[in-house]
N, C-alpha and C positions, 0 to 999 in steps of 0.2 A: 610535488602535486602539491592543494589544495581542496579545501571543499569548494564548493563557490555556489555551489544552492542547497538549498534542504526546507524538504515540503513535509508535511501533515495532510492527514484524509481523515477530516472528523466523523465523519458519516459512510460509508463504503458508496463507493459510485461518484457521489458526487463529489464539485469543483473543492482541488486543493488551497491549501495554505502557503503564502511561502512563511519563513520563522527565521531571526538572525541564527538562532541558539534551540535545543531538544535536549531534555531528559529522558532516560529510560527507565521503564520499570517490571518487570516479570514479563508481562504482554508486547515488550516494545517500548515505542514512541509514546510518551503519556502525551494523550490527544490524539493517538492518531487511528481512527479508527475507533475509538470506542460507540456508535452508533451505526446503526443501521434501519434500514427499507427492506420492510417487508408487505407480502403479499396476506389475503389473508389466509390463507393457510401457514402463517410463519419461515417460507423459504424467499431469502433473498433476492432481493431486485437488483441489477446492472444496466451500465449501460451499456453492455451486451444487446438484449433484446427490447434497451427503452432509453433512448440515447437520451431525451427529457431530460436523466437527472444531471446535462452532464451545462442545467438551467442556469443551479439551485446553487448557490453561495455559502459554506458553511463560516459560518465567524465566531471565533470562541471568547469568551472572556474569560474571568478567571471562576465565575460561579454556572455561570449557562454558556447554549451553545443558540447561536440563532441562525437561524437559516432564510437566505433573501434570493427576491429573483424579480426580473426588470415585469410593473407592472403587478405584482404580487400582491407588495409589498413585505413586511418578513413575521416570523412569527418565532418567541423564544422558548427555549427549555430544560431545565434546570440539568447540568451537568452529574452530580452526583447528590445524595444524602436520603430521601424515604419516597420510596417507591411513589413516582408523580399519581401513579393511579388508586396504588391502596390492594392491588389485584393477582391474585398470587403469580410468578414472573412465566412468561409466556415462554414456547416449547420452539425454535427457532432451530433453523439450517442453514448452515453455508457452506456449499459443495459436495464431501463428503463427511463432513463435520457436523451429523443430527444430533436430535435432542439438546443441542445448546441450550439454557434455563436464557433470559433477559429481562430484564422491564419495560412493559409500554409505555412512552410519555407521552399517550393520553390522550383521548377525542382530539383537541385544538389544534397535532400539529399532524393531526391523520388527517383530519379535516384537510388544512393546508396543500401537505404534500401532495393528497389525491384529487386537488385540483390544481394543482402547478404541475404533475405530470399527467393527468388528465386517464391516470387508471389504480383504484382501489390500493391504497399503501399505508401501513403504518411507522411508526419511528420507535424503536427499542434497542434499549444501552445495554452497554454492562454492570454489574453490578452484584455484591457478593456473590451471589450463586452461581456467577458463571464461569468455567468450568474448559477450556480447551487444551487438552494437549498435543503437540504437534502428533501426525500423523508420522509414523517412521517410517515412510518410505523420503517424507520429505526428510528425513534432516539426513544431513552431509552424511559422509561413506563414513568417515571414523567414528562419529558421534551414535551410528549406529550399532555399534560393539560395545557387549555390555562392560570391558574392562574399560573403555576407554567416558564413560557417559559421565564423570565429576571432573573431566577434562574445562570445561565451562562453568565452576559452580565454584563462587569464591568461599575461601578457609569463612568457613565454618555458618554458613548456607547454602540451605535444601535449597534446590533445583530444577526445576520440573520444568524443560523443554516448552513452553507454551504461547501461544501467539494468540490476536484480538482477533476483531471482524475479518480480517485479511482472507486472498483468497487460502494463501498457506504457508506466508512468512512474514515474521514481525518486520524486514526492511528491504530494499530493494535499492541497487545502485547504477548508475550508469554515470562513464567517461563526454566530461563537453568533446571528443575527438573523434569517439563517439561517433555521433549524432552530425558533429560536424561530416564526418564520409557520406553516413547515410543520404545527406545536405547532398552534398559534392554531386552525391549519384543523379540525384534525382533533376537541382538541376542544369545536370550536363542532359539529358534527357527530355527539356524544356518545361519539367513541374515545379511547381513552387515549393520552396524548402519549411519543417514543416517542422514548432516549435519543439522545446523538450517536455512540456506539458501534457502531451497525446502519451506520452508514456508512464506519466505517473512514479517519479522514481521519487525515495523521497533523501537520498545524498546524489550530488550529483559534484563529480570532481573536475576539474581543469590541471593541465597540466602532462594526460596521460596518451601516452601512446590512442590509437583511435583502437577498443576490446580490450586493453590490458587487465579493465576488469575480469573478462576473461577468466585470467591465468591466478590471479590471485586468490590464495585459499584461506588466507589469515591477513589479515590489513589492521593496518591502528590506524583512526582518525583522532586527533588531540591526542589525549588518556586513552580512548576507547574502542574496544580488540571486537574484531567483527570477523565471524570464519564464511567461507562462501559454501551457499545451499544450491547452486546450481545454475546453470542458464532460464532464464523464463523468458519463455514461450508467451508470444505475443497472439491478440486475438482482435477481433473487428475493434476496439475501440480505440485502438490507435488512429484508426484514419475519421474520425469523431473529432468536430472542432471540440473541445473545451469549455467555449462563451456561446457554439448557437444550435447544438447538438447537430449539425450539416456535418453528414457522411459521402468521404468518397472512395477508392480505391487504393489510396495513395495513404502511408508510406507500408502499407505489408505488402502488397503488388512487388514492390523494389527488393524486399528487403527476406521474401521468398526467391529471389533469385541469386542470392551471396547470404544468406545464414538459416538455413535448415540445419537443422540436428542430423549430423549423420549419423545419431544411432535412430533417431528417429522422423524422419524425412518430415512426416506432415504437419511437423512445429516447427518457425521460424522462432529463432531464438536475437532478444535484443537486451543488455543487460546481466548485470547477476540478481538472486534473493541471498539472501544474506541472516546469519542466525548472528546475537547479539554473545559475544562470551558472557558469564556474569548475568545480575537482573540489577541492575546498576548503572550510570557514571552517565554522562552530558557530553554532548560535542554542542558545535559553533561554527558558522561561516566564517568560513579562516581558517580551519585549523588544519594545518600539515597531514599528508595522506602521504604514507608508506606503508610498502608490503611487507608483508612478514614470512612469507613464504609462496609460493610459484614466484615468476619473472615482472618482474616492475612493469 
């Protein structure tokens, strides 16, 4: 098995970016979901309710985030440095993570996004004041026990399980075999296959059996070890074309016919959430993927 695809999503719920390599820090992959679009009250916006977010392509340079959309030109903001507006940190939320402190990226980005999304919006970024510990119930079961809290702590390094602006976990993995299984079912019933971008993974693995990633408790990519965080419950974003914002009913309808969670039947699962072991590391496309615990 090997890593065949690697993706980051610089702004939560905007389009993703394919990369050849990525490094980890305590919040996950560097450059991944370090920016967030919020409404006037600081509540996060996603494609679930605003499918036009799929129209915006983020591009990262060494020092800047550039947002582009057809017919709208582009806008650029700094990735780091002094607070762009000089104002105190804004208080924002992502799902049940309330009171997160983020930096406002300024009125120019806000105007541009509001016009493209056709909704009053602001762009914020992670800064020094940001802190978002993973919710206790989101940790893998073995890491919830106090005696195991140091399992992913490198020697001599204080480690708090933290996360960026993602829904709940630092990363997500999907096997090519899993998508092939789904697409085979779609084609057999007369529907079109769907691309991997509908599921917004960070890691894509080639050479594994369909849904093998469901059974990996721990696995290694290159020299970096990840721990399973649990199945990823899917939503309406999977039915959203990531270039046009158009919506249909597939693949969620077909997934619901055979991928319902046995313990929570209202949830439809596809992919495995991940927690990196350690607060640093790097991986690249082509790295060998090896299951360490659980079935290969």
